C-alpha positions in Angstrom: 85.8 230.2 -64.2 85.2 227.8 -67.1 81.8 226.4 -67.9 81.5 222.6 -68.6 79.6 221.2 -71.5 78.7 217.7 -72.7 81.2 215.9 -74.8 80.5 213.8 -77.8 80.2 210.6 -75.8 78.2 212.0 -72.9 81.0 213.1 -70.5 81.6 216.6 -69.2 84.4 218.5 -70.8 85.7 222.0 -70.8 84.6 224.1 -73.8 87.3 224.7 -76.4 89.3 227.8 -76.1 90.5 228.8 -79.5 92.6 225.7 -80.5 90.3 222.6 -80.6 93.1 220.0 -80.9 93.5 219.5 -77.1 89.8 218.8 -76.5 90.0 215.3 -78.1 92.9 214.3 -75.8 90.8 214.7 -72.6 89.6 211.3 -71.4 85.9 210.9 -71.0 85.1 209.4 -67.5 81.7 208.1 -68.6 82.8 206.4 -71.8 82.8 202.9 -70.3 79.3 203.4 -68.8 77.3 204.8 -71.7 77.2 203.4 -75.3 78.2 205.8 -78.0 75.4 208.0 -79.4 73.4 210.7 -77.6 74.2 211.8 -74.0 71.5 209.4 -72.7 73.1 206.4 -74.3 70.9 205.6 -77.3 70.8 207.2 -80.7 67.1 208.1 -80.2 67.6 209.8 -76.9 65.8 207.2 -74.7 67.9 205.3 -72.2 68.7 201.7 -73.0 69.1 199.0 -70.5 70.3 195.5 -71.1 67.6 192.9 -71.2 67.4 190.7 -68.1 68.2 187.0 -68.5 65.2 184.8 -69.0 63.9 183.2 -65.8 64.1 179.5 -65.5 60.9 177.5 -65.6 59.3 176.9 -62.2 59.8 173.6 -60.6 56.7 171.5 -60.0 55.2 171.6 -56.6 56.0 168.7 -54.3 53.4 165.9 -53.9 51.2 166.9 -51.0 48.6 164.1 -51.4 47.2 162.9 -48.0 48.2 159.3 -48.6 51.8 159.9 -49.5 52.4 162.6 -46.8 50.6 160.6 -44.1 52.6 157.4 -44.6 55.9 159.3 -44.8 55.1 161.1 -41.5 54.1 157.8 -39.8 57.3 156.1 -40.9 59.3 159.1 -39.6 57.6 159.0 -36.2 58.1 155.3 -36.0 61.8 155.5 -36.8 62.4 158.3 -34.2 60.4 156.5 -31.6 62.2 153.2 -32.1 65.6 155.0 -31.9 64.6 156.7 -28.6 63.3 153.4 -27.2 66.6 151.6 -28.0 68.6 154.5 -26.4 66.5 154.5 -23.2 66.6 150.7 -23.0 70.4 150.8 -23.3 70.6 153.4 -20.5 68.2 151.5 -18.3 70.0 148.2 -18.8 73.4 149.7 -18.0 72.0 151.4 -14.9 70.5 148.1 -13.8 73.7 146.1 -14.2 76.1 148.9 -13.1 76.9 147.3 -9.7 77.7 144.0 -11.4 79.8 145.7 -14.0 81.7 147.7 -11.3 82.5 144.5 -9.4 83.7 142.7 -12.5 86.0 145.4 -13.9 87.1 147.5 -10.8 88.4 146.8 -7.3 85.6 145.7 -5.0 87.4 147.2 -2.0 86.1 150.7 -2.8 82.5 150.1 -3.8 81.5 153.8 -4.3 84.7 154.6 -6.4 84.2 151.5 -8.5 80.6 152.4 -9.2 81.5 156.0 -10.1 84.3 154.7 -12.4 81.6 152.5 -14.1 79.3 155.5 -14.7 82.3 157.6 -15.9 83.1 154.8 -18.4 79.5 154.8 -19.6 79.5 158.6 -19.9 82.7 158.6 -21.9 81.4 155.9 -24.2 78.1 157.6 -25.0 
C-alpha cells in the first residue's frame, strides 16, 4: 500500500518510486483552489483569503418628521375614503334605478328576469 504525501502545490501525490520523471505528470486536483507557495496557500504558511468588496455607503434614513408623515397619512386616508365613497354611491345609485333600467333595456313582460339581467349586466361591468 502506497503512502501519500503533499505535492509541491499542496495536492496529494504518491511518493516517487525510483524514477522521478513520472511524478511531475500527475495532475494536482487542488492547483486551481490554492495559490502557489506552501501547502496552506501563502509563502509564509498562513492561509490567505481574498479581501471582501467594500460595502456601499448607507442610505440616509427617510424623513420621519411628525408634520410630513401626518399630512401624508391624512392625504392617503382622504383618497381611500373618497374612492370608497364613490364606489358605494355608484352601487347605491344603480340599485335604486335598477327597476327603471330593466324596463328600459329588457322586455317588461318578464319583470323578474329583466331585473336579474340588469343585475347581471352590472356584475359583468364591475
